[in-house]
MIKOLKOL-167737 format. One record per residue (C-alpha): residue in one letter; x negated, y, z. Coordinates in Angstrom, 2 decimals, always signed. Layout:
<sites>
+------+---------+---------+---------+
! type !       u !       v !       w !
+------+---------+---------+---------+
!    a !       X !       Y !       Z !
...
+------+---------+---------+---------+
</sites>
This chain:
<sites>
+------+---------+---------+---------+
! type !       u !       v !       w !
+------+---------+---------+---------+
!    m ! -109.61 ! +110.60 !  +92.87 !
!    e ! -110.24 ! +112.96 !  +95.41 !
!    i ! -106.99 ! +114.03 !  +97.31 !
!    k ! -107.27 ! +117.64 !  +98.34 !
!    g ! -104.18 ! +117.91 ! +100.57 !
!    i ! -100.28 ! +117.25 ! +100.79 !
!    i !  -98.09 ! +117.88 !  +97.96 !
!    p !  -95.63 ! +119.35 !  +99.52 !
!    k !  -91.88 ! +117.62 !  +98.47 !
!    k !  -90.02 ! +120.66 !  +97.40 !
!    k !  -92.33 ! +120.80 !  +94.39 !
!    g !  -92.00 ! +117.33 !  +93.59 !
!    s !  -88.64 ! +118.00 !  +90.92 !
!    f !  -91.05 ! +120.52 !  +89.63 !
!    l !  -94.09 ! +118.34 !  +89.09 !
!    l !  -91.70 ! +115.39 !  +87.93 !
!    t !  -90.28 ! +117.85 !  +84.94 !
!    l !  -94.03 ! +118.76 !  +84.23 !
!    m !  -94.69 ! +115.03 !  +84.11 !
!    a !  -91.45 ! +114.65 !  +81.85 !
!    l !  -92.95 ! +117.44 !  +78.89 !
!    p !  -95.26 ! +114.96 !  +77.12 !
!    l !  -92.30 ! +112.31 !  +76.43 !
!    l !  -89.64 ! +114.98 !  +75.34 !
!    m !  -92.29 ! +115.98 !  +72.82 !
!    g !  -92.90 ! +112.63 !  +71.49 !
!    q !  -96.52 ! +112.53 !  +73.51 !
!    a !  -97.42 ! +109.54 !  +75.75 !
!    p !  -97.02 ! +110.53 !  +79.38 !
!    f !  -99.78 ! +110.72 !  +81.47 !
!    p ! -102.07 ! +108.74 !  +82.54 !
!    p ! -101.22 ! +107.29 !  +86.22 !
!    p ! -104.02 ! +108.49 !  +88.87 !
!    l ! -107.05 ! +106.95 !  +89.05 !
!    n ! -106.58 ! +106.03 !  +92.50 !
!    s ! -103.19 ! +104.43 !  +91.99 !
!    w ! -102.42 ! +100.79 !  +92.62 !
!    k ! -103.99 !  +97.90 !  +90.64 !
!    k ! -102.35 !  +95.09 !  +90.21 !
!    v ! -104.03 !  +91.61 !  +90.87 !
!    d ! -101.33 !  +89.33 !  +90.48 !
!    e !  -97.29 !  +89.85 !  +91.06 !
!    g !  -97.18 !  +90.55 !  +94.47 !
!    f ! -100.59 !  +91.52 !  +95.16 !
!    e ! -102.17 !  +94.71 !  +94.29 !
!    v ! -105.34 !  +96.53 !  +95.25 !
!    r ! -105.84 ! +100.38 !  +95.65 !
!    s ! -108.99 ! +102.44 !  +96.53 !
!    l ! -109.00 ! +106.00 !  +98.07 !
!    t ! -111.14 ! +108.82 !  +98.52 !
!    l ! -109.75 ! +111.39 ! +100.96 !
!    q ! -111.44 ! +114.81 ! +100.78 !
!    g ! -110.44 ! +118.57 ! +101.61 !
!    q ! -106.98 ! +119.66 ! +103.57 !
!    p ! -105.17 ! +118.14 ! +105.89 !
!    f ! -108.12 ! +115.62 ! +106.71 !
!    q ! -111.11 ! +116.57 ! +109.18 !
!    v ! -113.78 ! +114.68 ! +107.48 !
!    p ! -114.36 ! +112.73 ! +103.94 !
!    f ! -113.74 ! +109.50 ! +103.70 !
!    k ! -112.84 ! +106.11 ! +102.00 !
!    v ! -110.23 ! +103.34 ! +102.51 !
!    r ! -109.55 !  +99.84 ! +100.58 !
!    a ! -106.41 !  +99.07 ! +100.54 !
!    l ! -104.22 !  +95.83 !  +99.56 !
!    r ! -100.39 !  +96.08 !  +99.14 !
!    l !  -99.26 !  +92.86 !  +99.65 !
!    e !  -95.25 !  +90.99 !  +99.00 !
!    i !  -95.00 !  +88.28 ! +101.52 !
!    s !  -92.62 !  +85.79 !  +99.93 !
!    r !  -95.32 !  +85.38 !  +97.29 !
!    f !  -98.55 !  +86.28 !  +99.69 !
!    p !  -97.92 !  +85.57 ! +103.56 !
!    v !  -99.92 !  +86.83 ! +105.98 !
!    r ! -101.31 !  +84.80 ! +109.01 !
!    v ! -102.68 !  +85.15 ! +112.10 !
!    i ! -106.41 !  +83.71 ! +112.40 !
!    d ! -107.94 !  +82.32 ! +115.52 !
!    s ! -111.60 !  +81.86 ! +115.13 !
!    r ! -111.05 !  +79.07 ! +117.81 !
!    d ! -108.94 !  +76.98 ! +115.31 !
!    f ! -112.84 !  +76.29 ! +113.77 !
!    g ! -114.80 !  +75.53 ! +116.68 !
!    a ! -116.24 !  +79.42 ! +117.18 !
!    n ! -115.65 !  +81.86 ! +119.71 !
!    r ! -116.18 !  +84.57 ! +116.97 !
!    l ! -116.88 !  +84.73 ! +112.72 !
!    e ! -117.71 !  +87.09 ! +110.51 !
!    v ! -114.35 !  +88.07 ! +108.47 !
!    r ! -116.25 !  +86.66 ! +104.90 !
!    t ! -116.60 !  +83.41 ! +107.09 !
!    m ! -113.23 !  +83.13 ! +108.58 !
!    a ! -111.25 !  +83.34 ! +105.11 !
!    q ! -113.50 !  +80.76 ! +103.29 !
!    k ! -113.35 !  +78.62 ! +106.71 !
!    s ! -109.47 !  +79.16 ! +106.39 !
!    q ! -109.27 !  +79.37 ! +102.59 !
!    a ! -107.42 !  +82.71 ! +103.02 !
!    l ! -107.44 !  +84.99 !  +99.53 !
!    a ! -108.28 !  +87.74 ! +102.07 !
!    a ! -108.84 !  +88.88 ! +105.61 !
!    i ! -109.14 !  +91.59 ! +107.25 !
!    n ! -110.30 !  +91.93 ! +111.53 !
!    g ! -107.37 !  +91.63 ! +114.11 !
!    g ! -107.77 !  +92.75 ! +118.04 !
!    f ! -109.47 !  +93.71 ! +120.78 !
!    f ! -111.41 !  +91.52 ! +123.00 !
!    l ! -113.90 !  +90.97 ! +125.73 !
!    p ! -117.93 !  +91.14 ! +125.85 !
!    d ! -117.42 !  +87.46 ! +125.87 !
!    y ! -115.59 !  +87.18 ! +122.62 !
!    k ! -112.49 !  +86.33 ! +124.27 !
!    p ! -109.03 !  +87.92 ! +122.58 !
!    l ! -106.76 !  +90.67 ! +124.55 !
!    g ! -103.32 !  +90.42 ! +123.71 !
!    l ! -101.07 !  +88.14 ! +122.36 !
!    l ! -101.78 !  +85.65 ! +119.51 !
!    i !  -99.10 !  +83.52 ! +117.93 !
!    v ! -100.24 !  +81.65 ! +114.97 !
!    d !  -98.43 !  +79.54 ! +112.54 !
!    g !  -95.54 !  +79.33 ! +115.62 !
!    r !  -97.76 !  +78.29 ! +118.18 !
!    e !  -99.12 !  +80.88 ! +120.86 !
!    t ! -103.07 !  +80.74 ! +121.00 !
!    n ! -103.72 !  +84.00 ! +123.67 !
!    p ! -101.06 !  +85.52 ! +125.65 !
!    l !  -99.02 !  +88.89 ! +125.73 !
!    r ! -100.83 !  +91.54 ! +127.35 !
!    k !  -98.72 !  +94.72 ! +129.11 !
!    a ! -100.74 !  +97.09 ! +127.70 !
!    d !  -99.25 ! +100.59 ! +125.65 !
!    w ! -100.06 !  +99.15 ! +122.37 !
!    g !  -98.28 !  +97.79 ! +119.27 !
!    i !  -97.72 !  +93.95 ! +118.38 !
!    f !  -97.78 !  +93.41 ! +114.05 !
!    l !  -95.64 !  +89.60 ! +113.85 !
!    i !  -93.67 !  +88.40 ! +110.84 !
!    r !  -90.52 !  +86.87 ! +111.76 !
!    d !  -88.08 !  +84.72 ! +109.86 !
!    n !  -90.81 !  +86.08 ! +106.72 !
!    v !  -90.11 !  +89.84 ! +107.31 !
!    p !  -93.17 !  +91.98 ! +108.62 !
!    r !  -92.30 !  +93.86 ! +111.84 !
!    i !  -94.62 !  +96.39 ! +114.18 !
!    l !  -92.63 !  +97.01 ! +117.70 !
!    h !  -93.81 !  +98.26 ! +120.91 !
!    t !  -95.42 !  +95.78 ! +123.44 !
!    k !  -92.44 !  +96.68 ! +126.18 !
!    d !  -89.34 !  +95.84 ! +123.02 !
!    f !  -91.37 !  +92.45 ! +122.33 !
!    l !  -89.21 !  +89.34 ! +123.42 !
!    p !  -90.76 !  +85.64 ! +122.60 !
!    d !  -88.38 !  +84.01 ! +120.02 !
!    k !  -88.98 !  +80.87 ! +117.85 !
!    s !  -88.60 !  +82.53 ! +114.24 !
!    i !  -91.70 !  +84.60 ! +115.12 !
!    s !  -94.24 !  +82.65 ! +112.84 !
!    q !  -97.27 !  +85.31 ! +113.69 !
!    a !  -97.81 !  +87.77 ! +115.73 !
!    l ! -101.16 !  +90.06 ! +116.84 !
!    q ! -100.92 !  +92.72 ! +119.72 !
!    v ! -103.35 !  +95.62 ! +119.31 !
!    g ! -103.70 !  +99.17 ! +119.29 !
!    p ! -102.45 ! +102.06 ! +119.37 !
!    r !  -99.77 ! +102.70 ! +116.63 !
!    l !  -99.94 ! +104.83 ! +114.20 !
!    v !  -96.46 ! +105.48 ! +112.21 !
!    v !  -93.29 ! +104.36 ! +113.97 !
!    a !  -90.33 ! +104.48 ! +111.82 !
!    g !  -91.76 ! +106.68 ! +109.13 !
!    r !  -92.81 ! +109.46 ! +111.90 !
!    e !  -96.59 ! +110.12 ! +111.94 !
!    l !  -97.85 ! +110.05 ! +115.83 !
!    t ! -100.20 ! +111.96 ! +117.35 !
!    m ! -104.02 ! +110.52 ! +118.07 !
!    k ! -106.67 ! +111.25 ! +120.00 !
!    k ! -109.56 ! +112.84 ! +118.40 !
!    q ! -112.14 ! +109.85 ! +117.67 !
!    i ! -114.05 ! +109.09 ! +114.77 !
!    a ! -115.29 ! +105.38 ! +113.79 !
!    r ! -115.06 ! +102.87 ! +111.09 !
!    r ! -111.22 ! +101.63 ! +111.30 !
!    s ! -108.98 !  +99.20 ! +109.79 !
!    a ! -105.10 !  +98.71 ! +110.23 !
!    v ! -102.47 !  +97.14 ! +108.79 !
!    g !  -99.16 !  +98.76 ! +107.57 !
!    i !  -95.30 !  +97.67 ! +106.31 !
!    t !  -94.04 ! +100.08 ! +103.82 !
!    y !  -89.87 ! +100.49 ! +103.41 !
!    k !  -90.07 !  +97.90 ! +101.15 !
!    n !  -91.18 !  +95.54 ! +103.48 !
!    q !  -94.58 !  +95.09 ! +102.11 !
!    v !  -97.55 !  +94.53 ! +103.98 !
!    i ! -100.40 !  +96.67 ! +103.65 !
!    l ! -104.28 !  +96.00 ! +105.34 !
!    a ! -106.76 !  +98.55 ! +104.89 !
!    n ! -110.31 !  +99.18 ! +106.00 !
!    t ! -112.35 ! +102.30 ! +105.91 !
!    e ! -115.19 ! +102.04 ! +103.44 !
!    k ! -118.99 ! +102.75 ! +104.28 !
!    t ! -117.38 ! +106.03 ! +105.95 !
!    d ! -116.06 ! +106.87 ! +109.44 !
!    a ! -112.86 ! +108.19 ! +109.87 !
!    y ! -110.84 ! +109.62 ! +112.37 !
!    a ! -107.37 ! +108.09 ! +113.45 !
!    q ! -105.23 ! +110.93 ! +113.13 !
!    d ! -106.71 ! +111.26 ! +109.54 !
!    l ! -105.74 ! +107.42 ! +109.20 !
!    a ! -102.38 ! +107.86 ! +110.78 !
!    r ! -101.84 ! +110.78 ! +108.18 !
!    i ! -102.70 ! +108.44 ! +104.79 !
!    f ! -100.12 ! +105.49 ! +106.15 !
!    w !  -97.64 ! +108.06 ! +106.70 !
!    l !  -98.09 ! +110.13 ! +103.39 !
!    s !  -95.83 ! +108.75 ! +100.34 !
!    e !  -97.19 ! +107.70 !  +97.31 !
!    e !  -96.35 ! +110.72 !  +95.81 !
!    e !  -98.32 ! +112.85 !  +98.29 !
!    g ! -101.36 ! +110.21 !  +97.66 !
!    g ! -100.70 ! +108.03 ! +100.40 !
!    l !  -99.23 ! +104.92 ! +101.59 !
!    g !  -95.76 ! +105.74 ! +102.10 !
!    c !  -95.35 ! +103.53 ! +105.35 !
!    k !  -92.78 ! +103.25 ! +108.10 !
!    d !  -95.14 ! +101.63 ! +110.36 !
!    a !  -98.46 ! +100.69 ! +110.85 !
!    v ! -100.61 ! +100.26 ! +113.61 !
!    t ! -104.50 ! +100.34 ! +113.81 !
!    l ! -106.55 !  +97.06 ! +114.23 !
!    d ! -110.26 !  +96.94 ! +116.42 !
!    g ! -112.53 !  +99.58 ! +115.08 !
!    g ! -116.06 ! +100.43 ! +115.04 !
!    p ! -118.47 !  +97.36 ! +114.30 !
!    s ! -115.44 !  +94.94 ! +114.34 !
!    a ! -113.85 !  +96.67 ! +111.08 !
!    q ! -114.47 !  +94.97 ! +108.19 !
!    m ! -112.69 !  +93.41 ! +105.15 !
!    f ! -113.35 !  +90.20 ! +102.73 !
!    v ! -111.32 !  +89.50 !  +99.22 !
!    e ! -112.10 !  +86.93 !  +96.68 !
!    y ! -108.91 !  +86.33 !  +94.17 !
!    k ! -108.91 !  +86.33 !  +90.47 !
!    s ! -111.15 !  +89.23 !  +89.61 !
!    l ! -111.18 !  +91.35 !  +92.74 !
!    k ! -113.79 !  +90.79 !  +95.34 !
!    i ! -114.48 !  +93.23 !  +98.13 !
!    d ! -116.94 !  +92.55 ! +100.73 !
!    i ! -116.98 !  +95.52 ! +103.97 !
!    p ! -119.23 !  +93.76 ! +107.04 !
!    g ! -118.93 !  +94.63 ! +109.86 !
!    g ! -121.60 !  +94.74 ! +112.34 !
!    w ! -120.95 !  +91.51 ! +114.30 !
!    g ! -117.90 !  +88.56 ! +114.08 !
!    v ! -114.79 !  +88.93 ! +115.46 !
!    p ! -112.46 !  +86.15 ! +117.44 !
!    n ! -109.30 !  +86.70 ! +115.28 !
!    g ! -107.99 !  +88.57 ! +111.99 !
!    l ! -105.25 !  +88.72 ! +109.46 !
!    g ! -105.56 !  +86.31 ! +106.89 !
!    v ! -103.66 !  +86.45 ! +103.30 !
!    f ! -102.34 !  +83.35 ! +101.41 !
!    k ! -100.78 !  +82.14 !  +98.60 !
!    r !  -97.47 !  +80.47 !  +98.95 !
+------+---------+---------+---------+
</sites>
């Protein structure tokens, strides 16, 4: 389904009335949009979006997972735990027995990670003083903070420092005009975690921020907070769970990522 632009919120009640007419007349309701969330398991959903036209600067595609972390925990995966300084996300998922995985944070030319990593309560890389965000899990609740707001806490089980942030407290941020392969993580108003990767297309960071910010009714992902992961050749995603298989390869292996597991 192509999304041609934003549906103004003031028209929402009119659209709901139109959708309700078939029910009032004894007919079946309209089918869900072609790009709606598809249930893979309770608490595990997938969505494919094709974005084209206003307000987006270029056409691009996104594959996204939406997860209830009480059923499907999201954990940081560090390649060094498997004796490697970098791994393709596909290999990372297989070695860690993750159902799905996406690439993580930035790194130096020798693949040394840049930024905080906490894996299962264990700090494997220190905090970096940078204008970035931190995706973390504290007491089984996901959060995205600015680096300056981070405080060490033993109740933090997972943390990944990366940036820039795309959405903050329900507000779309203004991004630099850069286009590349993209990957990102967001948190919905129901505290679900969304992992997203552009599929065979490049996207502007502003367009990625827009799709994370827009509500579901407007064709977006409906997140209150979101942050980019490393992009370009690092951007990659792998999923193999039940009937769902996604393999979006990157250009090289990466030092870390985010994995999805079953509780």
